[in-house]
N, C-alpha and C positions, 0 to 999 in steps of 0.2 A: 294654493291654486287660485289666487286672486286674479290671475290672468283671464279667468272666465268672465270677468266683468265687461271688458270690451266686446267679448263674443255675445254676451247677453244683450248688450246694446244693439249690436248688429242684428240679432234675431228679432228684437222688438221692432226695429226699423222695418225689417222685412215684413213682419206681421201687419204693421200699420199700412204699408204700401200695398200689400198683396190683397187687401180686402176686396177691391173692385177690379182686380186683374184676372185675366183668364190664364195666361201663361206664367207660371211661377218663375221661369228663367228671367223674364223682364224684371220681376220684383227683386230677384237676387242681385242683378246688375245695378239697379237703381239704389237698392239698400247699401250696397258696397260703396257706391259713389258718395252718398250722403254721409255714411260712416267715416269715410276717408276725409271728407271736408271737416267733420266734427273733430276728428283726431288732430288735424292740422291746426284748427282753431285752439284746441286745448293746449297743444304743444307750444305754439307761438305766444299765447296769452300768458301761460305760466312762466315761460322762459323770460319774457319781458320783465317780470318781477323777481327773477331768479328763484323760482319756486318749483323747479323740476326736482321734486323730492317724492319719496314713497307716499307720505301723507297726503300731499296735494294731488298727486296723480290718482291715488285711490279715491280721494274725495270727489275729484272731477268725474271719474267714471261712475262712482256710486250715485252721485246726484243725477247724472245723465240717465242711468238705469231707472232710477225712481220716476223721473219725469216721463220717460218713454213707456214704462210699464203702466203708469197712470193713464197716459194717452191711449195706449193699446186697450186698456180695460174700459175706458170711457167710450171708445169707438166700437166696443164689443167685437173686436176683430176675430173672425173665424179662422180656424186652421184650414190650411189649403186642402182642397178636395181634388185629388188627382183626376176624378171623373170629369171635372170641368175643363181640364186642359184640352186644348184643341188637338193636341197630338193624339189623344186617345180616340178622337173622332175621325181620324184619317183611316180610310178603308184600305188596309194593307193586305196583300196576298198572303195566304196562309203559309206558303213556303218560305216567306221571308222572316216570319216571327222567330223561329228557332235561331236563325242567323243573327238577328238583332239581339236576342238574349245572350248568345255566345259572345258577340262583340262587346256588349255592355259588361259582361263578366271580365273580359280581357281588359277593358278600360279600368274597371274597379281594381283589378289586380295591380295594374301599373300605379294607380293612385295610392293604394294602401302600402305597397312595397316602398315606393319613393318616400312616402310620409314616415314610414318606419326608419328609413335611413336618415331622414332629416332630423328626427328626434334623437336617435342614438348617437349619431356622429356630431361632434362639435363643429363650429365654424372653423374651417381650416384652409380655405382657398387663399391664394396669394394676396388678392386685393382686400380680403377680409382682414388679413394680418396687417396690411399696410394702412388701410384707412376705414373700411366699412365698420369694423368692430371697434377700432381704436377711437374713432370719433365719438361713438356711443359711450365708451368708458369715460372720456373727457367730459361729455355733456352731463353724465350722472355725477361726476366729481364736482363739476363747476356749478351744478344746479341750473344750467342755462345752455342753450344751443348757440350762444354768442361765440365769435371767433376767439381763438386762444393762441398763444405762441407754440409753434410746432416746426419741426425740421422738414415736414412733408406737407406742403400747402394744399394739395388736393383734399386733405382731411377737412379743410375749411370751405373751399369754394365749390366742390362737387355737389350736385343737386342732392338734397338730403331726405326726400320723403320716405324712401324704403327704410332708412335708418331711424326715422321718427317712430315707425311701428316697432322696430326692434327695441328702441329705447323704452317704450311703454311695456312691451313684453318682458324686458329684462328687469325693469324696476319692480313690476308686480310679481314676478316669479323669483326674483333674487338670484338669477343666474342667466347663462346664455343657452339654456336647453331648448328654448323655443325660437331662437334667432333664425334658424333655417326655415322655419314654418312660414315666414313671410313670402318667400318664393314659392313654396309648396301650395299655399293658399291661393297665390296668384295664378299658378298653373290650373288649379281647379276652376277658378273664375274664368280663365281663358277657355277652358273646355266647355263650360256652360255658355259663354258668349259666342263661341265659334259655332256651336250647334244652333243657337238662336239666329245668328247672321245667315247661316245656311238656309234656315226656314224663311227668312225675309227675302232671300234671293230666289226662292221658289223650290227649294229641295223638299222632298217628302221625308217621312220619318227615317227611312233607310239612308237618305242622303245626309240627314242631320247626324246620324250615328257615324256614317263614313267620315264626315268632317271631324268629329271628335276623335276617331281613331287616328286620323292623319296627324292631328295636333298632339295627342298624347304620346305618339311614337317618334317625335322629332328628337334625334340624338342629343343635340345641344340642349334642348328643353329638359330631357330626362336628367341630364347631368346637373344643369343649373337649378332644378327644382328642389334639390336637397342642399343648396348652398346659400350664402348671403350675397351673391351677386344680385344685380337689380334689373337684368334684361327681361325676366319674366314679369316683373312688376310693371315695367313700362309697356310690355306687350299687352298686359291686361287693360291698362287705361286706353290703349290704342284700339283694342277690339270693342271696348265700351263706347269710344268715340264713333267707331264705325256703326255700331248698333243704333246709337242715338241719331246719327246722320241719316241712316236708312229710314228710321221712324219719321224723320222730318221730311225728307224728299218724297216719301211714299204717302204722306198724309193727303187726304182728299180735300182738306181745307187748311186754313192757316194753322200752323203749329202753335201749341200753347207755349207760354213763357217757360214752363217747366222743362220742355225739351231743350230750349236754348240754355237754360241754367245747367242742365245736365251736360250739354256739349261743352260749355265753358268750363265746367268742373273737371271733366275728363281731360280736356286740353291742359288746364292748369296743373292737374295732378301728374300728367305725363311729363310735362316740362319740369315740375318740381322733383321728379324721380330721376331723370337722366337727360343730359344735353342732346342726345341723339333724337329726342322727341321732336325737336324743331324740324328735322328733315322728314320725319314720318307724318307729322301733323299737317304740314303745308299743303300737300295735294288734297287732303280731305277738306281743308278750308276753302280751296278753290272750288271743289265740287259743291260745297254748301253755299258758297257765295253765288255761284251761277244759278243754282236752283232757286235761291231766295230772290235774286234780282228778277228772274223770270216771273216769280209769283207776286212779289211785293212792289216791284218797280222802285219808286223813290222812297218808299217806306222801309227799305232794306236796312237803313241805319239803326233801326230799333233792335232787331236781333243781333246785329253786329256789335252794338253797344253792350248788350247783355253778355254775349260770349267773351268779348275782349275784357270787360270789367271783371268778370268772375275769374278768368285766367290770370289777370294781372294781380288781383287781390290775393290769390293763393300763393303767388310768388314774390310779392312786393317785399316782404320782410327779408327773404334770402337775398334778393337783389340789393337791398340797402346794406345788408351786412357785407356783401362783396364789394359794393361801391365804396363804402367807407374805408375799407382796407386796401383794396386793389385798384381803386379808381375806375372800376368797370363792373357792371351788374353781373357779368358772366365770370368774373374772377380772373385768374392768371392765364395768359395764353399758353395752350398746351402743345402747340406745334403739330396738331393733328390735321389742320386744314391744308388743302392743296395750295401750293404757292403759285402754280401756273394752271390755267384753265383752257379749255378748248374741246372740240369734238373728238380729237384724237386722244386727249387725256381721258375723256369719258369712256371711250371704247377700251382704252387700256385698263382702266379701273374696273370696268364690267368684267373683262376677261380675267383679271387677276383676283377679283373678289369671288367670282364663280369657281376659280381654280382651287380655292380653299375648301371646296366641297367635293372635289373629284378625285381625291387621293385614295389609294388602295394599298394593300400589303404587297402588291405586285410591282417591284421596282422598275421593270421594263416599261410598264404603262405610265408610271409617274415620270420617268425620264423622257419618254416620247412626248407626253403632255407638256412638260416643262420646256423642251426644245421647241415644240410647235408654237407655244405662246411667245417665246423669244424671237422666233422667225417672223411671226406676225408683227411684233413690235418694230422690227427693222423696216417693214413695209409702211407702217403708219408714222414712222419717224419719231418714235418715243423710246427713250432709254428705260428698259424695264426696271432698272435699279435706281432711277433718278431720285435723289434724296428730296427733291422738291415735291414729289408725289408719293414718296415711299417712306413711311415712318421706320419700319424695320430696315436693317442694312441691306439685305439681299432678298429678292423675290425667289420663291420656291413653291413647288407643288407638294403639299404634305403627303407623307407616306407612312408605312409601318402598320403594325397590328392595331394601333389605336384608331385607325380609320374604320375598323369594323367593331369597335367597342371594347377591345381587349386593352385595358389600362387607358381608356379614353378619359379626357378631362374637360372641364367646362371652360377652359381657356382657348382651346383650339379645335374642338371637335367639329367635324364636317357632317353635312346632311346629304350624302350622295343620293340615296334612294329617293328622298323627298325632292331633291333638285330635278332628278330625271322625271319624277311624277309631275312636277310643275310644268316642265317643258312639254311633256306628252299631252297634258290636259289643255294647255294653251293651244297646242297644235290641233287637237280635236275640236276645241271650241271655235277656232278660226275656220276650219275646213267644213264644219257641219252647220248648215244653214239654220236648222231648227234650234240649235243652241244660240246662234248669234242673235236670234230674235228676242232673247232675254235681255231687255235694255238695261236693267239694273245690274245684271251680272257683268255686262260689258263695261259699264261705268265703274263698277267696283274693281274689276280687274285692272283697268287703266290707272285708277287711282293708286292701287297698291304697287303696281310696277313702276309708276312714276316716282313713288316714294323711294324705291330702291335705286332708281336712276339718279335722283338728287343726292342720295348718300354717296354713290360712286363718283359723282361729279365734284363733290365738295370735300370729301374725306380722304386723307392719304391711305394708301394700302399698308396694312400691317398684318403680321402673321396671326394676330388675335382678333381680326375683324369678324371672324365667323360667329363669335358670341354676340356681336352687335347686329348680326343678321337675324337673330331669333324672332324679333317682332315681325319681320317680313314673312318668315315661314309660317308663323301663327296666323297672320292675316290672310295668307294664301290658302289656308286649310278649308274655309267655307267654299271657296271657288272650286277646289279639288273635289270636295264632297258633292257639290251640285253637278259637276261634269260626270263623276263616277255614277251618280244615281240616275243619270239620263242616257248613259251609253246603252246601245241596243243589245249588247251581249252581257247579260247579268253575270255570267261565270267569270268574265275577265275582271269586273269590278270586285267581285267576292274574293277572287284569288289575290288581288292587289292588297286589300285591307287585311286579309289573313296573313299575307306575307309580311306586311308592316308590323303586325303584332308579334310575329315570331322573330323576325330579323332584328328587332330593336331590344330584345331581351338582354343581349350581351351588354348594352349600355347600362341596364339596370343592375346587373350582377357584378360587373367588372369595373365599376367606377375606380379610376386610378387612386383617388384620394379618400374614397369612402366605399371600399369594396365589400360585397357580401360574401363572395367566393374568392378566397385568397388566404395565404398563410398570415396575412396581416388584416384579416377581416375586422370590421367594426365591432363584431361580437367577441373578438379574441384579444384585442389590445386595449390598453387603458385609454381613457379620455384624454389624459395629459399627453400621451404619446401621439394621439391622433392630431393634436394641435400642430405637430411638427411634421405632418405627412409630406409637405412640400420641401422641407429642409430638415430631415431627420438628424443630421449631424449637429444641429443646434440644441437638441433636446438636453443632452448632458450639460452643455455649457450654460444654457438658461437656468436649468434646475439648480446647478451648482451656485450660480451667482445669487439666485433668490434665497437659497438656503443660507448662504453667507450673510446676506442682509438681514434675514430673519434672526440669525444667531446674534447679530450685532444690535438687534432691536431697533433697526432703522426703518422708519415708516414714511419719511419725507425723502423722495428719491428723484434726483435730477437725471435727465436723459441727454446724452450727447450721441446722437444717432448718425450724424453725417448724412450721406446719401442713401443709407440703408434703413428705411423706416419700419422694418419688420418687427413691430413692437407689441402687438396684442397678446402673444403668449406670455410676455412679461406681466401684463395686467392679470391674466388668468392665474398665473402661478403665485403672484404676490397677494392676490385676494383670497387664495385658497386657505392658507393656514395662518394668515396674519391676524394677530389679536387686536392691534391698533388700526385706526383708520389709515389707509394708505393714500398718500398724496403724491402724484407724479407730475412733473413738468419738464418740458424741454428747456435747455439752458444754452447760453453762448451761441445764439442763433446769428446767422448772417444772411437771412432772407427777409422778405417784406414783413413777415409776422414778428420779427425781432422788436418792432416798435411796441408790441403789446407787452413785452417783458417789463416795460417801464410804467405800466398801468396797474391800478389796483384790481384784483388782489395779487396779481402775478409778481409785482415788484417786491412783495413781502415774503416771497417764498425763499426759505433757507433750507437746503437739503442737508441731511446727515450723511448721505452717500450719493455717489454719481455712477451710473452705468454708462460706459463708453463703448459704442459699437466699433469693432475693429476688423470687420470683414473686408474682403477685397472690394465689394460693392459700396461700402461706406466711404472709401477713399480717405479714411482717417488712419494715420500712423500711430503706432504704440507710443504711449507717453508714460512718464513716471509721476507726473503731477498735473493737476488741472486747477486753474485759477477761476474762481467765480465769486463775485461780490467781495473782492479783497480778501477772500479766504483761500487757503491752499488745501487741496485735497490730494492725499498721497495714495498711490496704487497699493491696495491691500489684498486684492484677489485677482488672479490672472488665469487667462485661458487663451487659446489661439484666436477666438472670435470676440471675446468680451473682456473688458477690464472693469473692476469695481474700485472706486476711489472713496476714501473715508477722510473726513476732517478730524484730525487728531488734536 
């Protein structure tokens, strides 16, 4: 249970920060930011000397804990007194108190249940098998986060902060049992930050709780919070950015450098987590710049320097790793950017991205919506399936039972109810003069909507874009909470939040890959079987190949994956019962990372066996022999999807 060390550090940072603060939520957000910066520094520093090992990770966190506990003791930090919180000073009507307690119980139920799923179920979503978890396994093996030879280069250039946390959790715990908790903890952080932003926008206690209910019931968020995807992690850094920005623009006097350090840190961490951060961050930077130009005039370069420097420092190592291999700090082009631009393209992508959230089990509705969108495209002169603006082959409106949470998954889930709620709240806000007077609410709304528009303008449509929309829905939650708390008919707002809590339960219980209620419930099937929830037919094949290699006492294994990099289950199986240290490396590569095969220590790798992926996706034909480093490896074990080759 040494995983408790990073948590102890986080708690102590919170206690140090919270001494002179009234609202504990501000301290939580700030502590999480500082802790994340510390984790990044530890990871990059140890990696530079190839010291990503159990002993050094343990030592780094142990020393950090000792220092922080000493500082905490010296400052005589007092435990947080809830009576000091401004929330308790708000004079709420008696009739709302039972409602608030009920809503908080509902929120707690969602948090606890999703956390239980995250711990019991192993990482099993498709991207986890391809690169999220695989890259962590290689980092642990190589004692470094440096780039390595691989058939799937996104393992190298994709932004890595979320996996940094998984790396530390996995080394300290000795397994992947806590890997899903990174997203779950990010969800909790988002809920805290969302309620705090709602408070900053003028919401009372009820509005803050409403905001939290809206955020915790986002279908895509529910599904992602128990996985190793990283959209909830980036959502957390974005709501942190929004909080720090509001602190800055609402300050009666010049903001302290700590505010700008926090803004720079949240921007840097968001970018280090996922590339979509660039689209979401940009409008907030515009808002910050305009407010500081108005306040500081020609002195605006000072906060700009702090923000940009911190953001760059957090990302510079990853940029350099990418530049050295790919000749670009962003890595390899992924083909996700729109190849043509224009107002009509923007309108097309707005329609098609919103369409990802309007699907229902009613086929007639989906068909009408699909047809209507195609008709609109004929009027705006855009081919709805144009490959220059469409990553997936064909546009469609999603449908089926998954649209209401029955076997829903974190790759394509839509947020229909929340989308309707956003549209209704924006309409109410625009039409009600007393709401429009809330200047910060209007600026916040414009900023978040602008972020979504930039996303639509620059990113190709694909069937999986809905997962990339999660930060948008989280950022809109405070706005919704503010509007609901100020509507004149209380019963309407109460009905909406209760409906959200009830209607989103299906997403909790019927998760397609981590279900609670199912004949393949996470409580009924083995952890190994759950690794293969996306591709169950590979279970027997992978298990058989690993058993064969174990019987041959082969611990140095080469991988020939082709274009099917679904490899993490191999790591999990090989490390389960293997007595010797397992070393795995991709071989015979034909991509840009092939150059790394000639560098130390990769050039000294001599496998005793080779696993060859021979699925349709891999585009590799069955072979009887593989040549590697002038050695011949003969086919010794066979299956429809895999072949195992041994050097005799």
